C-alpha positions in Angstrom: 27.5 114.8 269.6 26.6 114.5 265.9 28.2 111.7 264.2 29.1 113.9 261.3 30.6 116.5 263.6 32.7 114.2 265.5 36.6 114.5 265.1 36.8 110.7 264.5 34.9 111.6 261.0 38.0 113.1 259.8 40.1 110.0 259.0 39.8 109.2 255.5 38.0 106.0 254.6 36.8 105.3 258.2 34.5 102.5 258.3 31.3 102.1 260.5 33.4 99.2 262.6 36.0 101.2 263.0 34.1 104.5 264.1 32.5 102.2 266.5 35.8 101.1 268.0 37.2 104.2 268.2 34.3 105.8 270.2 34.4 103.1 272.7 38.1 103.0 273.1 38.5 107.1 273.2 35.5 107.6 275.5 37.0 108.8 278.4 39.5 111.3 276.8 39.2 114.7 277.3 39.1 117.2 274.1 42.9 118.0 274.0 44.0 114.2 274.6 41.3 113.3 271.4 43.2 115.9 269.1 46.5 114.3 270.2 45.2 110.9 269.9 43.9 111.4 266.3 47.2 113.1 265.7 49.3 109.9 266.3 46.7 107.5 265.2 46.0 109.0 261.6 50.0 108.9 261.0 49.9 105.1 262.2 46.7 103.8 260.6 46.1 101.6 257.2 43.0 102.2 255.6 41.4 99.2 253.8 42.0 100.8 250.2 45.9 101.0 251.3 45.8 97.4 252.5 44.2 96.5 249.1 47.1 98.1 247.4 49.8 96.5 249.4 47.9 92.9 249.2 48.0 93.3 245.4 51.5 94.1 245.0 52.4 91.7 247.6 50.4 88.9 245.3 52.2 90.1 242.0 55.3 91.6 243.2 56.9 90.9 246.4 55.1 88.1 248.1 54.6 89.2 251.8 54.6 92.8 251.6 51.3 93.2 253.2 52.3 91.1 256.3 55.7 93.3 256.4 53.4 96.7 256.4 51.4 95.3 259.4 54.3 94.5 261.4 53.9 90.6 261.0 57.7 89.8 260.1 57.8 86.3 260.8 54.7 85.7 258.5 56.0 88.1 255.6 59.4 86.2 255.6 57.5 83.0 255.3 55.4 84.6 252.5 58.7 85.6 250.6 60.1 82.3 251.0 57.5 80.5 250.2 56.0 82.8 247.2 53.0 83.6 249.1 52.2 80.2 250.5 52.0 79.1 246.7 50.2 82.3 245.9 47.0 80.8 248.2 48.0 83.2 251.2 48.4 86.0 249.4 45.0 85.9 247.7 43.2 85.1 250.7 44.9 88.3 252.0 43.4 90.0 249.0 40.1 88.9 249.9 40.3 89.5 253.6 42.2 92.9 253.4 39.6 95.0 255.2 39.6 92.6 258.3 43.6 92.8 257.7 43.8 96.3 258.1 41.2 96.7 261.0 43.3 94.3 263.0 46.3 96.4 262.6 44.4 99.3 263.2 43.0 97.9 266.5 46.6 97.5 267.5 47.6 101.3 266.6 44.6 102.6 268.7 45.8 100.8 271.7 49.4 102.2 271.1 48.4 105.6 270.5 46.1 105.4 273.6 49.3 104.6 275.8 51.1 107.3 274.0 48.5 110.0 275.0 47.5 108.8 278.4 51.1 108.4 279.6 51.7 111.9 278.6 54.5 110.9 276.0 53.0 113.2 273.6 52.6 116.8 274.1 
């Protein structure tokens, strides 16, 4: 299948790294399972540009917002209480927003695959 005809390319802001990861993760799925996976995964994933916005809001308005968004509640509370680890942690998150989004998306791929394979999504 041509890369531009792949259903995975319908995800907004998909990076080559994420595309490659998704190709490997969805290799054994049927066409219906792939459609179900994409429906579940697209509602859960965060693009790098969204994560950058969350990190900037976390830097200037609500320290740790980006950590709460990706499900790291403990780190979010720590950032909140220490004002983003004295701004250093928040600045690092702004710089590394792409890897923060990719790590979160990897977890969402696993969760989405589990739902599709177990038949929890019809």
